[in-house]
C-alpha positions in Angstrom: 0.6 0.2 0.1 1.2 3.2 -0.8 1.0 6.3 0.7 1.0 9.7 -0.1 4.4 12.0 1.0 4.3 14.1 4.1 6.0 16.6 1.9 3.2 16.9 -0.2 2.7 21.0 -1.2 -1.0 22.5 -2.1 -1.5 25.1 -4.3 -1.7 28.3 -2.6 -5.2 28.7 -3.7 -5.5 25.8 -0.8 -3.2 27.1 1.4 -4.6 30.8 1.3 -7.8 29.0 1.5 -7.6 27.3 4.7 -4.9 30.3 5.9 -8.8 32.8 5.8 -10.5 29.5 7.4 -8.3 29.8 10.6 -8.2 33.1 11.1 -4.6 34.7 9.9 -2.2 33.8 12.2 -4.3 31.8 15.2 -4.4 27.8 13.9 -7.3 25.4 14.7 -5.3 24.5 18.0 -3.9 27.8 18.8 -1.0 27.7 17.2 0.9 30.3 15.8 3.2 31.2 13.1 6.5 31.3 14.7 6.0 27.9 15.7 5.9 26.6 12.3 8.3 28.9 10.3 11.0 26.5 8.2 8.9 23.3 9.2 7.0 21.5 6.9 3.8 20.7 6.4 2.8 17.8 9.1 5.1 18.9 11.0 3.8 18.5 15.0 3.1 21.9 16.8 1.2 22.9 19.7 0.7 21.3 23.1 1.7 18.2 23.6 3.0 17.8 18.9 -0.8 17.2 18.4 -1.7 19.5 16.1 0.1 20.1 12.4 2.2 22.5 10.6 0.3 23.4 7.3 2.0 26.5 5.5 3.7 27.7 7.5 0.3 27.5 10.3 -0.8 25.3 13.0 -3.7 24.0 12.7 -6.2 20.4 13.5 -5.3 17.7 11.1 -8.4 16.7 8.7 -9.1 14.5 5.8 -8.6 16.8 2.7 -5.5 18.6 3.7 -3.1 17.2 2.1 -1.1 15.7 4.8 -1.5 11.8 5.5 -2.1 12.6 9.7 -2.9 9.9 11.6 -5.6 8.0 11.5 -5.6 8.1 7.1 -4.3 6.0 4.9 -3.5 8.4 1.9 -4.6 12.6 2.0 -4.7 14.1 -1.6 -5.9 17.2 -1.0 -9.7 17.0 -2.6 -12.4 15.0 -2.3 -13.0 13.6 -5.7 -13.7 9.7 -5.4 -12.1 7.0 -7.5 -8.9 8.7 -8.3 -6.9 6.4 -5.8 -7.6 8.1 -2.6 -11.1 8.1 -1.8 -13.2 11.5 0.4 -12.8 9.6 3.5 -9.0 9.2 3.4 -8.7 5.2 2.3 -7.4 3.8 -1.0 -10.6 3.0 -4.0 -8.3 -0.6 -3.4 -5.7 -2.2 -1.9 -6.5 -5.8 -4.1 -8.6 -7.4 -6.6 -11.1 -8.7 -4.5 -12.0 -5.0 -3.3 -12.9 -4.0 -7.3 -15.6 -7.6 -8.1 -18.7 -6.3 -8.9 -19.5 -9.7 -9.1 -20.8 -9.4 -12.7 -19.1 -12.4 -15.1 -19.8 -11.0 -18.3 -17.9 -7.6 -17.5 -15.1 -9.5 -16.8 -12.5 -10.0 -13.8 -11.7 -6.7 -12.1 -8.4 -6.1 -10.8 -6.5 -3.1 -8.7 -3.6 -0.5 -10.0 -1.5 -1.1 -7.2 0.2 2.3 -8.9 -2.5 3.7 -8.5 -5.2 2.0 -6.2 -7.4 2.0 -8.6 -9.5 -0.4 -10.3 -8.8 -1.0 -13.5 -12.0 -3.1 -15.6 -11.6 -6.3 -17.0 -12.1 -7.6 -20.9 -15.9 -9.0 -21.4 -16.8 -11.7 -22.7 -17.9 -12.2 -26.0 -20.2 -14.3 -27.5 -20.8 -15.2 -31.2 -23.8 -16.3 -32.9 -24.4 -19.6 -33.8 -25.9 -18.2 -37.1 -27.7 -15.4 -38.5 -31.0 -16.6 -36.3 -29.3 -15.9 -33.2 -27.4 -13.8 -31.0 -24.9 -14.8 -28.7 -25.9 -13.4 -25.0 -23.2 -13.9 -22.2 -24.3 -16.0 -18.5 -24.4 -13.3 -15.5 -24.0 -16.1 -13.4 -21.5 -18.0 -15.0 -20.1 -15.7 -17.5 -20.6 -19.0 -20.4 -22.2 -18.0 -23.9 -25.3 -19.2 -25.4 -27.2 -18.5 -27.6 -30.7 -16.4 -27.9 -33.2 -16.6 -30.1 -34.0 -13.8 -32.3 -37.7 -13.6 -32.1 -39.9 -10.5 -32.1 -43.5 -12.7 -31.3 -42.4 -14.8 -29.1 -43.6 -17.6 -30.3 -40.5 -20.1 -30.5 -39.8 -19.2 -34.4 -37.5 -17.0 -36.0 -38.6 -14.6 -38.8 -37.7 -16.1 -42.2 -36.0 -12.6 -43.3 -33.3 -14.1 -41.5 -31.9 -16.7 -43.7 -32.4 -19.9 -43.8 -32.5 -20.6 -40.1 -36.3 -18.5 -40.1 -39.3 -20.3 -40.7 -42.1 -17.4 -39.5 -43.4 -15.9 -42.4 -44.4 -12.8 -40.0 -42.8 -12.2 -36.6 -44.1 -9.6 -35.8 -47.8 -11.7 -34.9 -47.9 -14.6 -32.9 -51.0 -16.4 -34.2 -48.7 -17.2 -37.5 -45.9 -19.7 -37.9 -45.1 -23.2 -39.6 -46.6 -25.6 -36.0 -49.7 -23.0 -35.9 -53.0 -24.7 -37.1 -54.6 -22.5 -39.6 -57.7 -21.0 -38.2 -60.7 -20.1 -41.0 -61.5 -16.8 -42.0 -59.5 -14.8 -40.0 -57.1 -13.4 -43.3 -54.3 -15.5 -42.0 -51.5 -17.4 -43.1 -51.7 -19.0 -40.2 -49.4 -22.3 -41.0 -46.8 -20.1 -43.9 -48.2 -22.3 -45.6 -48.4 -19.4 -48.6 -52.6 -20.1 -48.7 -54.4 -17.6 -46.2 -57.4 -20.2 -46.7 -55.8 -23.7 -46.6 -58.1 -24.6 -43.5 -60.3 -27.7 -44.0 -63.6 -27.2 -45.5 -66.9 -27.7 -45.6 -70.3 -27.5 -47.5 -73.3 -25.9 -45.8 -77.2 -26.3 -47.0 -79.9 -24.0 -46.2 -82.3 -24.6 -43.1 -85.1 -22.3 -44.2 -87.0 -23.3 -41.0 -83.8 -24.1 -38.8 -84.6 -27.2 -37.6 -81.6 -28.9 -38.9 -82.9 -30.5 -41.9 -81.9 -28.2 -45.2 -84.7 -30.2 -48.5 -83.7 -31.7 -51.1 -82.1 -29.0 -54.0 -80.9 -26.2 -50.9 -79.1 -23.6 -51.6 -75.5 -24.9 -50.2 -71.9 -23.4 -50.0 -68.6 -24.2 -49.5 -66.0 -23.2 -47.4 -64.5 -23.7 -44.1 -67.1 -21.8 -41.8 -71.0 -20.9 -43.2 -71.7 -18.1 -45.8 -73.3 -15.4 -45.2 -76.9 -15.8 -44.1 -78.8 -13.4 -45.9 -81.6 -14.3 -48.1 -80.3 -13.9 -51.2 -77.3 -16.4 -50.5 -80.1 -19.0 -48.8 -82.7 -18.3 -51.2 -85.4 -18.6 -47.9 -87.7 -16.2 -47.0 -87.2 -13.7 -44.1 -84.1 -13.7 -41.9 -82.5 -16.1 -44.8 -82.6 -19.5 -42.3 -79.9 -20.4 -41.2 -77.2 -23.2 -42.3 -76.5 -26.7 -41.4 -73.2 -29.6 -42.1 -76.4 -32.5 -42.7 -76.3 -33.3 -46.3 -80.1 -33.7 -47.6 -79.0 -36.9 -49.9 -81.3 -39.8 -48.1 -84.9 -39.4 -46.6 -83.8 -39.8 -43.6 -81.7 -37.0 -43.6 -83.6 -33.9 -46.2 -86.5 -31.3 -44.4 -90.2 -32.7 -46.4 -91.5 -29.4 -45.8 -88.4 -26.4 -45.3 -91.1 -24.3 -44.1 -92.8 -25.6 -41.0 -89.8 -26.5 -38.1 -92.0 -29.3 -36.7 -92.0 -31.3 -39.6 -88.7 -33.0 -40.6 -87.2 -36.6 -39.9 -87.8 -38.4 -36.8 -84.8 -41.1 -36.5 -85.7 -40.1 -32.7 -90.0 -41.3 -33.2 -90.3 -37.9 -31.3 -93.0 -36.6 -33.2 -96.8 -36.6 -31.8 -99.8 -37.4 -34.3 -100.7 -34.5 -35.6 -104.3 -33.0 -35.8 -103.7 -31.1 -38.7 -101.8 -31.1 -42.2 -98.2 -29.4 -43.4 -99.6 -25.7 -43.1 -99.2 -24.7 -46.8 -99.6 -27.9 -48.0 -101.9 -30.9 -48.3 -99.9 -33.8 -46.5 -99.4 -35.3 -42.6 -96.2 -36.5 -43.3 -95.1 -34.8 -40.4 -91.8 -36.8 -39.7 -90.8 -37.1 -43.2 -91.1 -41.0 -43.8 -92.8 -40.8 -47.1 -96.0 -41.7 -46.1 -98.6 -40.9 -43.6 -99.2 -42.9 -40.7 -102.7 -43.1 -39.3 -103.1 -42.6 -35.3 -105.7 -45.4 -34.8 -105.7 -48.5 -37.1 -109.1 -50.4 -37.3 -109.6 -53.7 -34.6 -105.0 -53.6 -35.1 -105.2 -55.4 -31.4 -105.4 -51.9 -29.7 -108.8 -52.1 -30.3 -111.2 -54.6 -30.5 -113.6 -56.5 -33.2 -116.8 -55.8 -31.6 -119.5 -58.9 -31.1 -123.4 -57.7 -31.7 -123.9 -59.6 -28.3 -121.0 -58.5 -26.8 -120.1 -60.9 -25.0 -117.5 -60.1 -22.2 -114.9 -62.7 -22.6 -115.6 -61.3 -26.8 -114.6 -57.8 -26.1 -115.9 -56.0 -22.9 -112.5 -54.6 -21.5 -112.6 -51.4 -20.3 -110.9 -48.5 -22.2 -110.2 -50.2 -26.1 -112.3 -49.6 -28.8 -112.7 -49.5 -32.4 -114.0 -47.3 -35.1 -117.6 -48.1 -35.3 -117.5 -47.9 -39.0 -115.7 -50.9 -39.7 -112.4 -48.7 -41.5 -110.4 -46.6 -40.7 -111.1 -42.9 -41.0 -108.1 -40.8 -43.3 -106.3 -38.1 -41.5 -108.3 -35.2 -39.9 -111.6 -37.5 -40.4 -113.7 -37.2 -37.5 -116.2 -41.0 -37.1 -117.9 -42.7 -34.4 -115.5 -43.9 -31.8 -116.7 -47.0 -30.1 -115.2 -47.7 -26.5 -115.8 -51.4 -24.5 -117.0 -51.1 -21.2 -116.4 -53.3 -19.0 -120.2 -54.7 -18.4 -123.6 -54.8 -19.9 -125.0 -51.9 -18.8 -126.5 -49.9 -21.1 -129.1 -51.0 -22.4 -127.8 -54.6 -22.8 -125.2 -52.7 -25.7 -121.7 -52.8 -24.0 -120.0 -50.0 -26.0 -119.9 -46.4 -25.7 -120.0 -44.0 -28.7 -117.9 -41.1 -29.3 -116.8 -39.0 -32.1 -113.0 -39.1 -32.5 -110.8 -37.7 -34.7 -108.2 -39.2 -36.6 -104.4 -38.0 -35.9 -102.1 -38.4 -38.3 -98.0 -38.3 -38.9 
């Protein structure tokens, strides 16, 4: 460790300032000019030698006066940090460990014994593996790692960087070779060169919105349903909806596309109806190609009545059949004879009622 020489000479400006500060010939410790005449700066003076001579005046020693006094390692007469002697009159460094900033990437710092100042190390230089990466120094280890040049953070570098890049739009997270194409968003999501290469479907116009389109319905092929307007679907009013069910068989096509209650009935949920399909004479509400009668003459659900009404033949409560002996057509009202459970009613077992034949 190098100490500054006690005989270091201060500038006239500094001496003048100190003299003004201590009030002429009287020092901080009460010394006098005669006592310090001919003595070098730093020479002891005053009672017991507790003071020092400075520019011919006996003063109290202190950091920044340019004299290395007791308790000071150095004193360069200024308050500038980093010049080798700190404002606390200690050296900026005495060994390399005093300069270590714990940052591995900027090199190993050392301490200059000549100036007692820290000398910066040589920063680590990290080359890139290719045009799509930059070499980055890892602060914790000082080692080099490759960092991808990726503007949108999707783990793909831009095609513009060269053969190592594969992202055709490095500013959009939803565009890269691994992204699934999104129908109709106007983007080439998977960088295939075609922004409309998602799976396409055939859509069919369903005017009554019952999930079934009729034979000959308007259709459109796209990755999403086309616009729904009367002009595109051929449907009146609001234009209906598009469905994916192709009307190619009797079980998949609508036989009355203006009535939502009439359509194929794979689950058998359509009830027998009291009226024909609006706008037509057809009662084929389930679109199976036939009109199914709700009640048939003596088909097992009813019973063929015995004129004598013998209990063993027909008198079972709640059952009956058409009195005319034939099945009425859809919508026709006819006499229906219900079986009774005794031989009342003047010896006649049946009770008559008017009933309409319903269909589906």
